[in-house]
LOTI-222834 format. One record per residue: residue in one letter; x, y, z of N, C-alpha, C in turn. Coordinates in steps of 0.05 Angstrom, whole numbers, plus 5000, padded with zeros to 4 digits. Layout:
LOTI-222834
AXYZXYZXYZ;...
//
This chain:
LOTI-222834
M501749765000500050005000501750255000;N503950255016505750485017507050534990;L507750304977509050334950507050454930;L504550364931502550464913502050764918;Y501850834944501551114951503851284941;F506251184943508651324934508551364904;I507751154889507651174860505551384852;L503151364864501051544857501751834864;N503051864887503852134895505952254877;T507852084868509952174850508752254823;L506952084813505652154787504052414789;Q502852454812501252694816503052944815;Y505352924828507153164828508353204800;I508752994785509753024758507553164741;L505053074745502753204731502553494739;L502853554764502553824774504654004761;I507153914760509254074748508754114718;Y507853904705507453914676505254114668;I502854074681500654254674501154534686;G502654554707503254814719504954984700;I507054864690508855004672507455064646;S505754884636504254934611502355164615;S500855164637498955384642500455654645;L502755654658504255894661505256004634;Y506055814617507055894590504756024575;F502455904574500156014559499356284571;F499356304598498456554611500456784604;L503056724605505056934600504657054573;Y504456884552504256994525501557114519;A499457004531496757114527496657394540;F497857424563497957684577499557884561;A501857794550503657974534502158074509;A500457904498498957974474497058194478;Q496358254503494458474508495658744505;F498258764502499659014500500659054471;S500259294461501259354434504259384434;R505459324411508359344409509059544387;K511359654389512259844369513259684345;K512059724322512859574298515059714283;V516659554270518759664253517459804229;V518260054225517060214203518660164177;S517260124156518560074130520060324121;T522560294112524160514102524360514072;S522760334059522960304030520160294018;D519860403994517260383980517360173958;K519359993960519659783940517159613937;K516459543913514259363908515459093899;H515258893916516258633909514558493887;K515958333871514458173851513757913865;F511157863870510257643886509457403868;L510057163877508856923868506856833889;V504356813882502356703900501956413893;L502856243912502855953906500655813922;I498955663907496655533920496755233913;P498155073930498154783926495554663934;G494554463918492054333925492154043918;Y490853883935490653593930487653513930;K486553453907483753373904481853593916;E482553843911480954063922479054183901;D477654013886475954103864473654273873;Q472654243897470354393906470854683912;V473354753919473855023928475955183911;I477555043896479955163884479355383864;V477255353848476555553828475755823842;D474155803863473356043878475756173891;V477556003902479956113915481756253896;A482156133873483856263852482656523842;T479956523839478556763830478856993850;E478556923876478857123897481657233899;A483657053894486457143896487157353876;L485557373855486057573834485157853842;K483757873865482558123873484158293892;Q486758253892488558413910488758703900;D489158883919489559163912492459223904;Y493959013901496759033893496959063863;P498959193852499259223823499058953809;K497358933789496758673776499258553762;D501058733753503458633739505658543758;L505058573785507158503804506358253821;Y504458103812503957843825502757653805;D503757403806502657183790501556973809;I499556833800498356623816498856353802;I499956173818500355893808498755703825;V496955563813495555343827496955083821;I497854943842499054683838496854473840;A496254343818493954163816494953873818;D494453753841495153473846492553323847;S492053143828489652973827487053123825;F487053333808484553483803483053353780;K480453403779478753313758479253483733;L478753363709479153503684477453753683;E474953733692473153963691474354193708;T475454133731476654333748478954463734;L480754303722483054403708482254593686;N480154523671479154683649478154953659;N476654953681475655203693477855373703;L479955253715482255413725483755543701;K483955403679485455503656483955733642;K481455783649480056013639480756273653;L482056243677482856473693485656563685;P486256823690488956923684490956833705;I491256573708493156463727494756243713;I496756133728498255913717497455653732;V496955443717496155183729498454993725;N499554893746501754693744500754423754;E500454233736499553973743501853803753;V501453673776503553493787502253223794;S503953023796502952753803505252603817;F504652483839506652333854505552063863;E507351873866506451613876505251643904;V506651803921505651883947505752183949;S503452313950503252603949503952733976;S505052973974505453133997505653423988;K505053604006505153894000507953983993;S509853884008512653964003513653873976;K512853633968513653533941512453713919;S509953783922508553953902509954223900;I510554343923511754603923514554593911;N516154403920518954383910519054333880;A517354153870517354093841516554343825;T514754503835513854743821516054953822;L517255003845519255213847521755143831;A522354883829524754803814524554863784;A522054883774521554933746521455233739;I521455403759521255693754523955823751;P524355983730526956113726527856283749;N530456283755531556443776530956743771;N530656893793530357183792527757283779;K525857103775523257183764521557323786;Y521857223811520357343833522357403856;N521557593873523157643897521557613923;A519057533920517357473944515457253937;I514557103957512656893952510556893975;M508156843967505856823985504756543983;I504556404006503556124006500656124017;L498956004002496155964010495455674010;D493555594026492255334023490055354002;A489155123992487255123971484455223979;D484055274005481455384014481655674024;N484055794022484556054034483656284015;I482356474028481556724014482756964028;M484257124014485657354025483857604025;E484057764046482958034044484458184022;S483358384010484558513987487158653992;N487758714018490258864024492558684034;V492258424032494258244044496958274031;L497158264004499758283991501058553997;S499458763999500659034006501859024034;L500458904052501458884080503958714081;M503958494066506258314066508658464053;N508158614032510258764019511558964039;E509859094055510759284074512559154096;A511658914104513158764125515858684114;L515958584089518558514076520358754073;N519158984068520759234066521759324093;S520559224115521359304142523659134152;G524658954135527058794142526558514149;Y524058424148523458144154523557974129;S524457724132524657544109522457334110;A521157314133518957114137516757244152;V514257234142512057374153509557194154;Q508357174177505857024179503457214181;G501457164164499057324165497057214186;H494957354190492957284210490857114197;R491056854202489156664190486656654208;V484356694197481856694212479856494199;A477756434214475856234204474156344181;K473856184161472056254139469156194147;N468855984163466155894171466055854201;T463955964214463455924243460555844248;D459155754227456355704231455755434245;M457555234241457154974254458654964280;P457654824300458854824327461854744327;F462554534313465354454314467154644298;A466054764277467554964263468055214280;R466055284296466455504315468555444336;L468455204346470455124366473255124354;D473455034329476055034315476955324310;A475055504304475655784299476755914324;I475555854347476455964372479255864378;S479755604373482355494378484555634361;E483855684335485655824318486356104328;E484356244339484856514349486456504375;I486056304391487756274415490656234407;N491156074386493856034376494956294365;N493356444350494256704340495156894362;C493556894384494257064406496756984420;I496956724427499156634444501656594428;F501556444406503956364391504856564370;R503156774366503956974346504057254358;R501657354365501657634376503157654402;G502757464420504157464446507157424443;H507957254426510757204421512157454410;R510857584390512057814379512158044399;A510158064417510258274437512658244455;L513658004459516057964475518557924458;G518357984432520757974415521457694405;V519757504409520257224400518957184373;S520057004357518956954330516056854332;S514456944313511756834310511856544300;A509856394307509556124296508456144267;L509255964250507955934224505555754226;I503755774206501355604206501355414183;G502855474162502955304138501655444114;S500155654119499055814097498556094107;G497956274088497556554095500256674104;M502456594091505056684099506656764075;A508456964079510057074057512957064065;F514657044044517557024048519057164026;E521557234032523357304010523557043993;Y523357073967523056843949525356643952;N527756733949530056553950530456413976;I529856553998530056434025528056204027;Y525556254018523556034020524355804002;K525055863977525755653958528055483968;N530155613979532555463988531955294012;Y530355394031529755234055527855004048;M525855064032523954854025525254624009;A527354683994528754483979530054263997;T530354334022531554144041529353994057;I526854044051524653924066522953734049;D522553494059520853294046519353144068;S517353274079515853154101513053254100;Y511353134117508553214118508053444138;G510053504154509853734172511753954163;E511454034138513454214126513454494140;D511154584150511154844163512754844189;K512454624205514054604230517054574224;E517654414204520454374197521654634187;L520154784172521055044161521555234184;E519755244204520155414228522755354241;F523255104247525755024261528255114245;K528155074219530455144202530955444202;L528855594200529055894200530155984227;M528955884249529755974275532555884282;K533355654273536155564277538155764266;D537455884243539156074230538556364238;N537056394260536356654271534856844252;I533156724235531456884218528856934233;K528357184240525957254256523457244239;I521357124250518757094236516857304247;E515957484229514057694237511157604236;F509457734250506557684249505057944242;I503457934222501858174214498958124221;D498158244243495458194254493258284234;E493858494219491758614202491458464175;A493358284169493258134143491457884146;W488957914141486957694145486857514121;I487157254128486857044108484756844118;Y482656804104480456634113481056344107;D480456174127481155884125478855724135;E478255504120475955344128476555184153;K474655184172474855024197473254774194;V474154564208472854304206470154314220;S468154184208465454184219464553914230;A466053704224465253434232467253314252;S466353164271468053054292470152864280;K469352704260471252514248473552664235;V473052884221475153044209476953164231;F475653254252477053374275479053174286;V478252924291480052724302482352664282;R481652634257483752564237485852794235;Q484853044235486653274233488453294258;R487153264282488753294307490653064310;T489952824300491752604302494352664286;R493952774263496252844246497953064260;W496653264272498153474285499653364309;L498353194325499653094349502052914342;F501752764320503952594311506352764304;N505952984289508153154282509353294307;Q507653364325508553504350510453314366;I509653074369511352874384513952824368;L513652804342515952754325518052964328;Y517253224327519153444329520153494357;A518553414377519453434405521853254409;R521653004399523852814401526252894384;L525653004361527753064342529553304350;Y528253504362529653754367530153824397;F529553634415529853704444532753774450;F534553594445537353634453538653874438;E537953904412538954124396537954384407;G535354394416534254634427535654724452;V536154534470537654604495540454694488;K541754554470544554624462544754904451;L542954964432543055234420542355454439;L540655404459540155604479542555654497;L543855434505546155464523548655564510;T549155484485551655554471551455814454;K549055864443548756094425546556294433;G545256234455543056404464540756424446;N540256204430538156204411535456124425;F534156334435531756284451529356204432;D529256324408527056274390526855974383;F529155854377529255564371528455404395;F529555474418528855334443525855354449;D524755594446521955634451520155464433;K520955454407519455284388519654984396;M522054904404522254624413520554574438;F520554774457519054744481516054724476;Q515054864455512254854448511354574441;Q513154414430512354144422511653964446;F512454044470511853884494509353984508;L508154204498505754304511503354134503;P501454094521499053944514497254114497;P495653984480493554134465491754284485;R490854524477489354694495486954554508;I485454404493483054284504483754064523;L485953924519486953724538487753854564;L489154084562490054224586487654314603;I485654414590483254504604482054264619;G481654044604480453804616482053684639;I484653654634486353534655486553714679;S486853974676487054154699484454154715;F482254144701479654134715479353874731;L479853654718479653394732481553374755;S483953484751485953474773485053644797;A483953874791482954054812480653914827;L478853804811476453674823477353434840;G479053264829479953024844481553094869;S482953334868484553414890482953464916;F480453534913478753584936478253324952;F478453094939477952844952480452694960;Y482752794951485252634954487452784968;N487653054964489953204973489453374997;S491653485007491453685028490253945017;I489354115034488154365024490154535010;E492754535018494754685005495154604976;L495354334972495754234945493254274928;T490954254940488454304926488454594915;Y489254784932489455064923491255094898;I493354944898495254964875493954864850;F492654634852491254514828488954704819;V487454814837485354994830486555244817;G488855344828490155574816491055524788;I492055284782492855214755490455214736;F488255104745485855104729484855394723;I484855564744484055844740485955994721;S488555944724490456064707490055984678;T489455734674489055624647486555764634;I484455774649481955904639482456194633;A483956334651484556614648486156664623;A488156494618489856524594488256494569;F486556294567485056254542482756454539;S481756554562479656764560480857014549;M483257084558484657324547485157294517;A485657044508486456994481484156984461;V481656954471479356944453478457224445;P478257284420477357554411474557624421;K474157884425471557974436469257894418;R469657874392467357804374466257534380;F467657364395466657094401465157084428;Y465157314441463657324467460757374462;N459257154456456457174450455056904456;F452456904451450956664458451656414443;K452456454417453256234401455656084413;T457556244423459956124436459155984462;M457356094477456455964502455455684496;K453955654474452855394467455155204459;V457155314445459355154436461055044459;L461155194481462655104504461654834515;L459254774509458154514517459454284502;L460954354480462354144465465154084476;L465954244496468654204507469153914518;P467253804533467653524542467953334518;K466353364497466553194474469253244460;G470053494458472653554446474953424462;F474653424488476753294505476952994499;V474652864497474552584490475752534463;L475152704443476152674416479152704416;M480252884432483152914433484452664445;I483152544465484252294476484252084454;M482052074438481951884415484251934395;S484852194391487052254372489652154383;L490052174409492552064421492751764417;L490451634419490451334417490751244388;R490451424369490651354341493151464327;L495151524343497551654331498951484310;Q498751224313500151044294498951074266;E496451154264495151184238496451414222;A497651614236498851834222501351764207;K502451524213504851434199504251344171;K501751304165500951194139501351394116;G501751654123502351844101500452074099;F500352184075498952434069496052414077;G495252594095492452594104491152874102;A491052974078490053244073487053254080;T486353484092483553534099482053634074;T479853504067478353584044476553834051;H476554034034475154284039472754304021;T470554434031468054454016466854734018;V467754894037466555164041467755364021;T466055494006466955693986466355973994;K464356024011463556294019464356344048;I465056604053465756684080463256714097;N463156574119460856584137461956574166;N462756814176463856824203462857064218;D463757094243462757304260463257584250;K465657624238466357894229464457984207;N463757804189462057864166459057864173;N458357744196455557734203454757944223;N456658084234456058294254454958544241;
//
């Protein structure tokens, strides 16, 4: 009995330290995000020649609308080209795309991946044709000022810039929950990080780069988690990633629980993979070169998903009332309150309404689905698991208010 008590007590303290540090991390950056920062002012009026690259895999339902919308930028028309990378598209879709003033690059692989599509396309483009590149997903729709904002950021001295990706659709409960999760990430991993001088996280789309930098780094990447690998490579070389809050790029959120599980399984698999891959290098670079950005990115891979942290901290606080001393119970309750406070600060005001109150009832189901994702991690090894998109119109809080 004493041995069992010792084991349970030890596991409890390990859990307390883990969720305590995680909660503190989220709270720190969420709090920092509440303060505005002085942005670097552009000293140049240069207009970059942009390549807008839209890779897609079986995205027949949305790609024509996305390509059409991408043509509506307020940027000079002769200073940006759009290339749609068409992997496994239907003939009808290809014909409709070719009616637009864009370039369609058809690709085919035995095993498809986003990185393969991008690298094959960039390899065929003549050198010095572009000096900036904008990466979109096949469901992304940009506000009309995005390229102008990205151009300004590149003129301010940044070589890598992440835009503000927001939900295209918030009408369905799971889509709304996913939209809130995206905004929490924007607040903590992008706005909050930049407020403290740390690199923004990349999302995988809605991002711009100096053309040659992106092409050269991507040429070294052949994986399904290309955005995370790109982050690590940039941060290792001390390339700061900027975040432009005003550059809105609309992105479809998942509406079905099955898609939610499949998507989160893929994300969790990559998170664990990069945690193992970069742990020792992250510590080494921090201690020997003071590279905090790389260390911070490595540290993020050990953080639990937000919905899991909420569930675990709640259950730990609740269970502590029946098991622990009052002092330890206060600590667990404090961690839960800190976690809720962090995420409450990170949720934009436009989500504080009755619709969101109803969606909060999905949190227990979301917690269970995240557990299911953890149990299905081996499935992510099977390869390319792109999320199929179907939403073509923007239907979210900003546009409905």
